[in-house]
C-alpha positions as CSV (number, residue, x, y, z in Angstrom):
1,M,-7.3,19.5,-20.8
2,G,-8.0,17.2,-18.0
3,I,-11.1,14.9,-17.8
4,L,-12.8,14.5,-14.5
5,L,-13.8,11.0,-13.1
6,T,-17.3,11.9,-12.0
7,S,-17.9,8.4,-11.0
8,L,-15.9,9.1,-7.9
9,L,-18.2,12.0,-6.8
10,F,-19.8,9.9,-3.8
11,F,-19.7,10.2,-0.1
12,A,-16.9,8.5,1.9
13,A,-17.5,6.7,5.0
14,S,-16.8,9.8,7.0
15,G,-19.7,11.6,5.3
16,D,-17.3,14.0,3.5
17,P,-17.6,14.0,-0.4
18,V,-14.5,12.6,-2.3
19,K,-12.8,15.2,-4.3
20,P,-13.1,14.3,-8.2
21,V,-9.9,13.0,-9.4
22,E,-8.5,14.9,-12.5
23,M,-6.8,13.0,-15.1
24,V,-3.2,13.7,-16.2
25,P,-3.2,15.8,-19.2
26,D,-2.8,13.8,-22.5
27,D,0.4,15.6,-23.5
28,V,2.3,14.5,-20.4
29,I,0.9,11.1,-20.2
30,P,3.9,9.4,-21.8
31,N,6.0,10.7,-18.8
32,Y,3.9,8.5,-16.4
33,L,3.9,5.5,-18.4
34,V,6.6,3.3,-17.2
35,N,6.0,0.2,-19.4
36,A,7.4,0.7,-23.0
37,G,4.5,-1.3,-24.4
38,D,2.1,1.0,-22.7
39,R,3.8,4.1,-24.2
40,A,3.6,2.5,-27.7
41,E,0.1,1.6,-27.4
42,W,-0.5,5.1,-26.2
43,G,1.1,6.6,-29.3
44,S,-0.8,4.4,-31.7
45,A,-4.2,4.9,-30.0
46,K,-3.5,8.7,-30.0
47,Q,-2.7,8.9,-33.7
48,Q,-5.7,6.8,-34.3
49,D,-7.9,9.1,-32.4
50,D,-6.6,12.3,-33.8
51,A,-7.1,11.0,-37.3
52,G,-10.6,10.2,-36.5
53,K,-11.2,13.6,-34.9
54,K,-9.7,15.2,-38.1
55,R,-12.0,13.1,-40.3
56,V,-15.1,14.2,-38.2
57,Q,-14.1,17.8,-38.6
58,T,-13.8,17.4,-42.4
59,G,-17.2,15.9,-42.5
60,T,-18.6,18.7,-40.4
61,S,-17.0,21.4,-42.4
62,I,-18.7,19.8,-45.6
63,L,-21.8,19.5,-44.0
64,N,-22.0,23.1,-42.8
65,A,-20.5,24.8,-45.8
66,P,-22.7,27.0,-47.8
67,R,-23.8,25.5,-51.2
68,A,-25.3,26.9,-54.4
69,P,-28.0,25.1,-55.9
70,S,-26.6,22.4,-58.3
71,T,-27.5,23.2,-61.8
72,G,-25.1,20.9,-64.1
73,A,-25.1,17.2,-64.9
74,G,-23.0,15.2,-62.6
75,Q,-22.9,17.7,-59.8
76,E,-23.8,16.4,-56.1
77,T,-27.2,17.6,-55.0
78,P,-27.7,18.9,-51.3
79,E,-28.8,15.5,-50.3
80,Q,-26.0,13.7,-51.8
81,I,-23.4,16.1,-50.2
82,K,-25.2,15.7,-46.8
83,V,-24.9,11.9,-47.1
84,R,-21.2,12.0,-48.0
85,A,-20.5,14.3,-45.0
86,Q,-22.5,12.2,-42.7
87,K,-20.5,9.0,-43.9
88,I,-17.1,10.8,-43.3
89,I,-18.3,12.0,-39.6
90,K,-19.4,8.4,-39.1
91,E,-16.1,6.9,-40.2
92,G,-14.2,9.4,-38.1
93,E,-16.5,8.6,-35.0
94,E,-15.8,4.9,-35.3
95,Q,-12.2,5.4,-35.8
96,S,-12.0,7.5,-32.6
97,A,-14.2,4.8,-31.0
98,R,-11.7,2.0,-31.6
99,A,-9.0,4.1,-30.1
100,M,-10.9,4.9,-26.9
101,P,-10.4,1.8,-24.9
102,S,-6.8,2.1,-25.0
103,L,-6.8,5.7,-24.3
104,E,-9.1,5.6,-21.3
105,R,-7.2,2.7,-19.9
106,L,-3.9,4.4,-20.2
107,R,-5.1,7.8,-19.0
108,K,-6.1,5.8,-15.8
109,V,-2.6,4.2,-15.4
110,A,-0.8,7.5,-16.0
111,T,-3.1,9.1,-13.5
112,A,-2.5,6.4,-10.9
113,R,1.2,6.7,-11.3
114,Y,1.2,10.6,-11.0
115,L,-1.0,10.4,-7.9
116,D,1.5,7.8,-6.3
117,L,4.2,10.0,-7.1
118,T,2.7,13.2,-5.7
119,K,0.9,11.6,-2.7
120,T,1.5,12.9,0.8
121,S,4.5,11.2,2.3
122,N,5.3,11.0,5.9
123,I,8.9,10.6,6.6
124,E,10.5,9.9,10.0
125,Q,14.2,9.6,10.9
126,P,15.0,8.7,14.7
127,L,18.1,10.2,16.0
128,P,19.6,8.3,18.8
129,Q,21.7,10.1,21.4
130,T,25.7,9.6,20.7
131,L,28.5,11.2,22.4
132,W,30.0,13.5,19.9
133,K,33.5,12.0,19.8
134,A,31.8,8.8,19.1
135,S,29.6,10.5,16.6
136,L,32.5,11.7,14.6
137,L,34.2,8.4,14.4
138,Q,31.1,6.7,13.2
139,S,30.8,9.4,10.6
140,A,34.5,9.1,9.5
141,V,34.2,5.2,9.1
142,R,30.8,5.7,7.0
143,L,31.7,8.6,4.9
144,Q,35.1,7.0,4.0
145,K,33.1,4.0,2.6
146,V,31.1,6.5,0.7
147,A,34.4,8.0,-0.7
148,R,36.0,4.6,-1.5
149,D,32.6,3.4,-3.2
150,Q,32.6,6.6,-5.3
151,G,36.2,6.5,-6.1
152,Y,37.4,9.8,-4.3
153,K,41.3,9.7,-4.3
154,T,41.7,13.1,-2.8
155,Q,39.9,14.0,0.4
156,H,40.2,17.6,2.1
157,L,38.9,18.2,5.8
158,L,38.1,21.9,5.5
159,G,37.0,22.6,9.0
160,S,33.7,23.0,11.3
161,M,31.5,25.6,12.4
162,T,28.8,26.2,15.1
163,I,25.6,27.9,13.8
164,L,23.4,30.0,15.8
165,G,21.9,32.1,12.9
166,S,22.9,33.2,9.5
167,D,24.7,36.2,10.9
168,K,26.2,34.0,14.0
169,I,28.6,31.5,12.7
170,Y,31.7,30.6,14.7
171,R,34.6,28.3,13.7
172,T,34.9,25.3,16.0
173,P,38.5,24.1,16.2
174,V,38.1,21.6,18.9
175,I,35.5,19.9,16.4
176,T,37.7,20.2,13.6
177,K,40.7,18.7,15.4
178,A,38.6,15.8,16.8
179,L,37.1,14.9,13.4
180,R,40.8,15.0,11.9
181,E,41.7,12.6,14.4
182,A,38.5,10.3,13.7
183,W,39.3,10.4,10.1
184,V,43.0,9.4,10.5
185,K,42.0,6.7,13.1
186,A,39.7,5.2,10.4
187,E,42.0,5.5,7.5
188,P,45.5,7.1,8.4
189,A,46.3,8.1,4.6
190,A,42.9,9.3,3.5
191,L,43.1,13.2,4.2
192,A,45.2,15.6,2.0
193,S,47.5,17.9,3.9
194,V,46.0,21.2,5.0
195,P,47.5,23.9,2.8
196,T,49.9,26.5,4.2
197,G,47.4,29.4,3.7
198,G,44.5,27.3,4.9
199,Y,41.3,27.0,3.0
200,I,39.0,29.7,1.6
201,F,35.9,29.7,-0.8
202,K,37.1,31.4,-4.1
203,R,35.1,31.5,-7.2
204,N,36.9,30.9,-10.5
205,P,35.8,33.4,-13.1
206,T,37.0,31.2,-15.9
207,S,35.4,27.7,-14.3
208,S,32.4,26.8,-12.5
209,V,34.6,24.9,-10.1
210,P,35.6,26.9,-7.0
211,Q,39.2,27.1,-5.7
212,F,39.8,26.2,-2.0
213,S,43.6,27.2,-1.7
214,A,46.4,29.0,-3.5
215,D,47.9,25.8,-4.7
216,W,44.6,23.9,-5.2
217,V,44.4,21.3,-7.9
218,T,41.2,21.6,-9.5
219,P,39.2,18.4,-10.2
220,T,38.2,17.9,-13.9
221,A,35.2,15.4,-13.1
222,A,33.0,14.2,-10.5
223,G,34.4,11.5,-8.1
224,Q,37.8,12.9,-7.9
225,T,38.0,15.2,-4.8
226,A,35.8,15.1,-1.7
227,L,35.1,18.1,0.7
228,I,34.5,17.2,4.4
229,W,33.1,19.6,7.1
230,A,31.2,19.7,10.3
231,E,28.4,21.6,11.5
232,V,27.2,22.1,15.0
233,Y,23.6,23.4,16.1
234,P,22.9,23.8,19.8
235,L,19.5,23.0,20.8
236,T,19.1,23.8,24.5
237,A,20.6,26.8,26.5
238,D,22.7,24.6,28.6
239,D,24.5,22.8,25.8
240,A,23.1,19.4,27.0
241,A,21.7,18.8,23.4
242,G,22.8,19.7,20.1
243,L,23.0,18.6,16.6
244,L,26.3,17.3,15.2
245,V,26.2,17.2,11.5
246,V,29.1,16.0,9.2
247,R,29.0,16.6,5.4
248,M,30.8,15.4,2.4
249,A,30.4,17.1,-0.9
250,D,32.0,16.6,-4.5
251,A,34.4,19.4,-5.3
252,F,33.6,19.4,-9.0
253,T,30.0,19.4,-8.9
254,M,29.5,21.1,-5.7
255,R,26.7,18.6,-4.7
256,L,26.3,16.8,-1.3
257,V,27.3,13.3,-1.6
258,G,27.3,12.1,2.1
259,S,25.5,13.6,5.2
260,D,25.4,12.3,9.0
261,V,23.1,13.8,11.7
262,Y,23.7,13.0,15.4
263,L,21.9,14.1,18.6
264,T,24.7,14.7,21.1
265,T,25.7,17.1,23.8
266,M,27.7,20.2,23.3
267,G,29.5,19.7,26.6
268,P,32.1,17.0,27.7
269,A,32.8,14.5,25.2
270,E,32.8,11.7,28.0
271,K,29.4,11.7,29.4
272,F,25.6,13.0,28.8
273,P,24.5,15.7,31.1
274,K,20.8,14.9,30.4
275,K,19.2,12.0,28.3
276,F,17.2,12.7,25.3
277,T,15.4,11.3,22.6
278,A,14.6,12.9,19.2
279,S,13.2,12.2,15.8
280,I,12.8,14.1,12.6
281,F,9.4,14.2,10.9
282,L,8.5,15.7,7.6
283,K,5.1,15.7,6.1
284,D,6.0,16.0,2.4
285,E,2.6,17.1,0.8
286,K,3.2,15.9,-2.6
287,S,6.4,13.9,-2.5
288,Y,8.5,16.7,-3.3
289,L,11.6,15.0,-2.1
290,Q,11.3,12.6,-5.0
291,G,11.7,15.1,-7.5
292,A,14.6,16.0,-9.8
293,G,17.0,18.7,-10.1
294,V,18.9,20.8,-7.4
295,R,17.4,22.8,-4.4
296,S,18.7,25.7,-2.6
297,F,17.5,27.4,0.6
298,D,16.6,31.1,1.2
299,R,19.0,32.8,3.3
300,D,16.3,33.8,5.7
301,S,15.6,30.2,6.4
302,N,16.1,28.7,10.0
303,P,19.4,27.2,10.2
304,V,18.3,24.0,12.1
305,G,15.5,23.3,9.7
306,V,17.7,23.7,6.8
307,A,20.3,21.3,8.3
308,L,17.6,18.7,8.8
309,L,16.1,19.3,5.4
310,R,19.3,18.9,3.6
311,D,20.1,15.5,5.2
312,L,16.5,14.2,4.4
313,C,16.9,15.2,0.8
314,L,20.1,13.2,0.5
315,H,18.8,10.1,2.5
316,K,15.0,10.1,2.0
317,G,14.8,11.7,-1.5
318,T,16.2,11.9,-4.9
319,L,16.9,15.7,-5.1
320,S,20.4,17.1,-5.3
321,I,21.7,19.6,-2.7
322,G,24.2,22.3,-3.6
323,A,27.1,22.8,-1.2
324,S,28.5,26.3,-2.1
325,Q,26.4,28.2,0.6
326,S,27.5,26.0,3.5
327,L,31.1,26.2,2.3
328,Y,31.1,30.1,2.0
329,D,29.6,30.1,5.5
330,L,32.4,27.8,6.9
331,L,35.4,29.4,5.0
332,G,34.5,32.8,3.9
333,G,35.6,34.3,0.6
334,D,33.5,35.1,-2.5
335,A,29.8,35.1,-2.5
336,P,28.5,31.5,-3.5
337,A,26.5,30.7,-6.6
338,N,23.4,28.5,-6.3
339,D,24.7,25.5,-7.9
340,G,22.2,25.4,-10.7
341,A,19.0,25.4,-8.2
342,K,16.0,26.5,-10.1
343,E,14.0,26.5,-6.7
344,A,14.8,28.0,-3.5
345,W,12.9,26.6,-0.3
346,K,12.3,28.6,2.6
347,V,12.2,26.8,6.1
348,S,10.2,29.1,8.5
349,P,10.1,28.4,12.3
350,Q,6.6,27.9,13.7
351,P,5.8,28.2,17.5
352,A,7.8,25.8,19.6
353,V,6.1,23.2,22.0
354,L,8.6,22.4,24.9
355,L,11.7,21.3,23.2
356,T,10.0,20.4,20.0
357,R,10.9,22.6,16.9
358,S,8.6,22.9,14.1
359,F,9.0,24.5,10.8
360,K,6.9,25.2,7.4
361,V,8.7,24.4,4.2
362,T,7.7,26.6,1.2
363,S,9.1,27.2,-2.3
364,K,8.8,30.0,-5.0
365,G,8.0,28.6,-8.3
366,A,9.4,29.9,-11.7
367,D,6.2,32.1,-11.9
368,G,7.0,33.6,-8.5
369,A,4.1,32.0,-6.8
370,T,4.8,30.3,-3.3
371,F,3.6,27.0,-2.8
372,S,3.6,24.7,0.3
373,I,6.2,21.9,0.4
374,G,5.4,20.4,3.9
375,E,5.8,20.5,7.6
376,L,9.0,19.6,9.2
377,S,9.7,19.0,12.9
378,L,12.4,18.0,15.2
379,Q,10.8,16.3,18.2
380,L,13.0,16.5,21.1
381,E,12.2,15.2,24.6
382,D,14.3,15.2,27.7
383,V,14.0,11.7,29.4
384,S,16.5,12.2,32.3
385,V,15.2,11.1,35.6
386,A,15.5,14.8,36.9
387,A,13.2,15.8,34.2
388,K,10.4,13.4,35.0
389,P,7.7,14.5,37.6
390,A,7.8,13.1,41.0
391,G,5.8,9.8,41.3
392,K,6.2,9.2,37.6
């Protein structure tokens, strides 16, 4: 059970009372002790404290036990029993007292670590405006380095899609062609040949590793086969601005290993119809992005918000993101698995302000309760000369 630091009950400079800080429960304190010496000291002090408490309990039981009057020689009198019990209690209290300085210090160390790991984190990622052909070439160069660094010998470019909603997904051959050209320009021999029947997402009943063509060579470990695809998210009705996302996933683990997001135009590849600035912001309420495990996303989530959050999880956090849902959306085929995710996050759109899009991110815990992850926004601004009021 947590212990409250009542000494923190004072008024801050603003006049608002500071909330008492609740200590991390003793049974999880070792999880937040980074130093091995601290963990060893905690184990020794906890054993000493437990032994002291047990001795106090023994003495208290002796003291409170009903006793018949002593009649025989050599039997303890009630006064002698009381003295013995009090001696045992005192020894136990002294034993616990000797452990207390270590326990109190390490409780504070662990609580400080916990608070640091669960503090509100404000994440910002600027999105410079880039023409989409240039974006594809930049991504090809960067993700090929990721592939080399992680040892991928086989790379499959699966295609591209424009996503307007979960029920409005369209193949985008012109982006696929341009991405392939960029990939070959960066490294001519990097890509595997497209199979005769094309690609499809097909789950294998005897394996957790999906199949993507009739002649697919199934990888036997992570770091063997990379899957590459592109996603397009229009942001304005006139196609002057949109998000171009290039992803890379491991075909064995079905986890994202690379992701690039660009602010670009959905119009001609040679010029910008309008000039925009954009940034992604996330108020991560308890540093959830720094957690462990795999996260999936509710199918009712906003596609733009999910696209941004997938990228932030990969670049700004430590969470793993499954790829099955994206590949099913791209290729069709068998219904996807959740890639081992124990939590599904939902990204819900909030009222827009001008071109800025805002989202509320929530998660459903194992007990079915919904809790808040944070607030996500894509702040987009038209900075074209024509967009500025006269005289400004």
